[in-house]
C-alpha positions as CSV (number, residue, x, y, z in Angstrom):
1,M,-10.2,8.7,19.9
2,M,-8.8,8.6,16.3
3,F,-7.0,5.2,17.2
4,W,-10.1,3.6,18.2
5,T,-12.1,4.8,15.5
6,L,-9.4,3.3,13.0
7,F,-9.8,0.0,15.1
8,Y,-13.6,0.1,14.3
9,I,-12.9,0.8,10.7
10,I,-10.4,-1.8,10.3
11,V,-12.9,-4.4,11.8
12,I,-15.6,-3.1,9.4
13,F,-13.4,-3.2,6.3
14,F,-11.8,-6.5,7.0
15,T,-15.2,-8.1,7.6
16,I,-16.3,-6.8,4.1
17,G,-13.0,-8.3,2.7
18,G,-13.8,-11.5,4.3
19,I,-17.4,-11.6,2.8
20,A,-16.0,-10.7,-0.6
21,I,-13.6,-13.6,-0.4
22,F,-16.4,-16.1,0.6
23,I,-18.2,-14.8,-2.4
24,L,-15.3,-15.2,-4.8
25,N,-14.1,-18.8,-3.3
26,R,-17.6,-20.1,-4.3
27,K,-16.5,-20.4,-7.9
28,S,-12.9,-21.1,-7.2
29,N,-10.8,-24.3,-6.8
30,A,-9.2,-25.4,-3.4
31,E,-5.7,-23.7,-4.1
32,Q,-7.2,-20.4,-5.2
33,R,-9.5,-20.4,-2.0
34,K,-6.4,-21.2,0.2
35,A,-4.2,-18.5,-1.5
36,R,-6.9,-16.0,-1.0
37,W,-7.5,-16.7,2.8
38,V,-3.5,-16.6,3.1
39,K,-3.0,-13.4,1.6
40,Y,-6.0,-12.1,3.7
41,I,-4.6,-13.2,7.0
42,F,-1.0,-11.8,6.3
43,Y,-2.6,-8.4,5.1
44,L,-4.4,-8.2,8.2
45,L,-1.4,-9.1,10.3
46,A,0.5,-6.4,8.3
47,V,-2.0,-3.6,8.8
48,S,-2.1,-4.6,12.6
49,I,1.5,-4.5,13.1
50,T,1.9,-1.1,11.2
51,V,-1.2,0.6,13.1
52,C,0.4,-0.4,16.6
53,C,4.1,0.9,15.3
54,I,2.3,4.3,14.6
55,Q,0.3,4.2,17.9
56,Y,3.1,3.7,20.0
57,G,5.6,6.0,18.2
58,I,8.0,3.6,17.0
59,M,7.0,3.8,13.1
60,H,10.4,5.1,12.4
61,Y,12.1,1.7,13.4
62,L,9.5,-0.1,11.4
63,A,10.4,2.4,8.5
64,I,14.2,1.5,8.7
65,V,13.2,-2.3,8.8
66,L,11.0,-1.9,5.4
67,L,13.5,0.2,3.7
68,I,16.3,-2.1,4.3
69,I,14.4,-5.1,3.2
70,G,13.1,-3.0,0.3
71,T,16.8,-2.3,-1.0
72,Y,17.7,-6.0,-0.6
73,E,14.5,-6.9,-2.7
74,I,15.4,-4.2,-5.5
75,I,19.0,-5.5,-5.7
76,T,18.1,-9.4,-5.7
77,G,15.3,-8.7,-8.4
78,W,18.2,-6.9,-10.6
79,R,20.3,-9.8,-10.1
80,S,17.9,-12.3,-11.6
81,S,17.2,-10.1,-14.5
82,N,19.5,-9.0,-17.5
83,R,19.5,-5.3,-16.9
84,G,22.7,-3.2,-16.5
85,I,24.5,-1.6,-13.6
86,L,23.3,2.0,-15.0
87,F,19.7,0.6,-14.5
88,L,20.3,-0.7,-10.9
89,G,22.5,2.6,-10.1
90,L,19.4,4.8,-11.2
91,S,17.0,2.5,-9.5
92,I,18.9,2.6,-6.2
93,L,19.2,6.3,-6.4
94,S,15.5,6.8,-6.8
95,Y,14.8,4.4,-4.2
96,M,17.1,6.3,-1.8
97,A,15.4,9.6,-2.3
98,L,12.1,8.0,-1.9
99,A,13.3,6.1,1.3
100,F,14.8,9.4,2.7
101,S,11.4,11.1,2.5
102,F,9.6,8.1,3.7
103,Y,11.9,8.2,6.9
104,Q,11.4,11.8,7.3
105,F,7.6,11.2,7.2
106,S,7.9,8.4,9.8
107,S,10.1,10.3,12.3
108,Q,9.0,13.9,11.8
109,V,5.2,13.9,11.0
110,A,2.8,13.8,14.0
111,L,1.6,10.4,14.8
112,E,-2.1,11.1,14.1
113,R,-1.2,12.2,10.6
114,I,1.0,9.4,10.0
115,L,-2.1,7.1,11.1
116,Y,-4.4,9.4,8.7
117,V,-2.1,8.5,5.8
118,Y,-2.0,4.9,6.5
119,T,-5.9,4.5,7.1
120,I,-6.4,5.9,3.5
121,V,-3.9,3.8,2.1
122,F,-4.7,0.5,3.3
123,T,-8.4,1.5,2.7
124,F,-7.5,2.2,-1.1
125,D,-5.3,-0.9,-1.6
126,G,-8.3,-3.3,0.3
127,F,-11.2,-1.8,-1.7
128,A,-9.2,-1.6,-5.0
129,Q,-8.5,-5.3,-4.7
130,I,-12.0,-6.1,-3.3
131,T,-13.8,-4.3,-6.2
132,G,-11.5,-5.2,-8.8
133,Q,-11.9,-8.8,-8.1
134,L,-15.8,-8.7,-7.8
135,F,-16.4,-6.3,-10.7
136,G,-13.1,-5.5,-12.7
137,K,-13.0,-6.6,-16.3
138,K,-11.4,-3.7,-18.4
139,K,-7.7,-3.6,-17.4
140,V,-6.0,-0.1,-16.5
141,L,-2.3,-0.9,-16.6
142,P,-2.4,-4.2,-18.7
143,K,1.5,-4.3,-19.9
144,I,2.7,-2.9,-16.1
145,S,0.4,-4.7,-13.7
146,P,-2.4,-6.8,-15.4
147,D,-4.5,-7.5,-12.1
148,K,-5.4,-4.0,-11.9
149,T,-8.9,-2.9,-13.0
150,I,-10.7,0.4,-13.9
151,A,-13.2,-0.7,-11.4
152,G,-10.7,-1.5,-9.0
153,V,-9.2,1.7,-9.0
154,V,-12.4,3.5,-8.9
155,G,-13.5,1.7,-6.0
156,G,-10.3,2.2,-4.1
157,Y,-10.6,5.9,-4.7
158,A,-14.0,6.0,-3.9
159,M,-13.6,4.3,-0.4
160,G,-10.0,5.9,0.3
161,I,-11.3,9.4,-0.2
162,A,-14.7,9.2,1.7
163,T,-12.5,7.4,4.6
164,G,-10.0,10.5,4.4
165,W,-12.8,12.7,4.8
166,F,-14.2,10.9,7.7
167,V,-11.2,10.8,9.9
168,I,-9.9,14.1,8.9
169,Q,-12.2,15.7,11.7
170,W,-9.5,14.6,14.3
171,L,-6.9,16.3,12.4
172,N,-5.7,19.9,13.1
173,M,-5.2,20.6,9.2
174,P,-6.2,23.7,7.0
175,G,-9.4,23.9,5.5
176,Y,-8.1,23.3,1.7
177,A,-6.2,19.9,3.1
178,I,-9.9,18.5,4.0
179,G,-10.7,18.3,0.1
180,F,-7.4,17.6,-1.3
181,S,-5.3,15.4,1.0
182,P,-7.3,12.1,0.6
183,L,-7.2,12.6,-3.3
184,I,-3.4,13.3,-3.1
185,V,-2.8,10.3,-0.7
186,C,-5.1,7.9,-2.9
187,T,-3.1,9.0,-6.1
188,A,0.6,8.5,-4.6
189,A,-0.7,5.2,-3.3
190,F,-1.7,4.2,-6.8
191,V,1.6,5.6,-8.2
192,G,3.8,3.7,-5.8
193,D,2.0,0.5,-6.5
194,A,2.4,1.0,-10.3
195,L,6.0,1.9,-10.0
196,A,6.7,-1.0,-8.0
197,S,4.9,-3.0,-10.7
198,W,6.8,-1.7,-13.3
199,Y,10.3,-2.4,-11.7
200,K,9.2,-6.1,-11.4
201,R,8.1,-6.2,-15.2
202,R,11.4,-4.5,-16.2
203,C,13.2,-7.5,-14.4
204,N,11.0,-10.0,-15.4
205,L,9.7,-10.8,-11.7
206,K,6.6,-12.3,-10.4
207,D,7.3,-11.3,-6.7
208,Y,10.0,-9.5,-5.2
209,S,10.2,-12.1,-2.6
210,N,8.2,-14.6,-0.6
211,L,9.0,-12.8,3.0
212,I,5.3,-12.1,3.2
213,P,3.2,-15.3,2.3
214,G,0.4,-14.5,-0.2
215,H,2.1,-11.3,-1.2
216,G,4.7,-10.4,-3.6
217,G,7.3,-9.3,-1.1
218,V,7.6,-6.4,1.6
219,L,7.9,-3.9,-1.4
220,D,4.6,-5.5,-2.9
221,R,2.8,-4.9,0.3
222,F,4.1,-1.6,1.6
223,D,4.9,0.1,-1.9
224,S,1.9,2.3,-1.9
225,F,2.4,3.6,2.1
226,I,6.1,4.3,1.1
227,F,5.2,6.6,-1.8
228,A,2.3,8.1,-0.3
229,G,4.1,8.7,3.3
230,A,7.1,10.3,1.1
231,V,5.0,12.5,-1.0
232,F,2.7,13.5,2.0
233,W,6.0,14.5,3.9
234,L,6.9,16.8,1.1
235,V,3.5,18.4,1.1
236,Y,3.4,18.7,4.7
237,L,6.9,20.2,4.8
């Protein structure tokens, strides 16, 4: 039941996203229009693959792939910068701690709860981008992530929490979790995205890699989910 509910949510939300792109593209040049549609298509593909991996119980395999590629992107990003070996060592140690928690989340937490977390994360990410592009003016982290706006963060939180409250009815979670877990997941998603952007700025990177067309790399696409999953596992534990 929860899987089909999520399927309908994905269809509705990506339809809204498509309409938003259509509106934005009316005042954009051909290159900008193409870039938005490429990003949209590959985001839909990334969401579909992740949901299928969760549904069929192979999320832990996807987690291994994501974490290996993430390590590669961190190292290659450092190599293109002028940062010292200590910076790389601390970055890798921090990432390994995060990777361990995310793998535990992917392999130990019940599938419906993994699906629950991911539903909130991609809703938060998607609507933060939509509302930010449509209504965002004031930057929230101008020196770390200049594309993030207050309107985008508010829109992401509002839809992420609302969606979390809606789908939590299929989970066997304590009463207090109904109110707080969507907020925790959204906050973790935002922090994970901000930390990934911070690392890029420290290494003077625009993108981690070009492995996902239209996105700034695997870490750029999955940073929110990795951090949110790790935090949820710690709370769940």
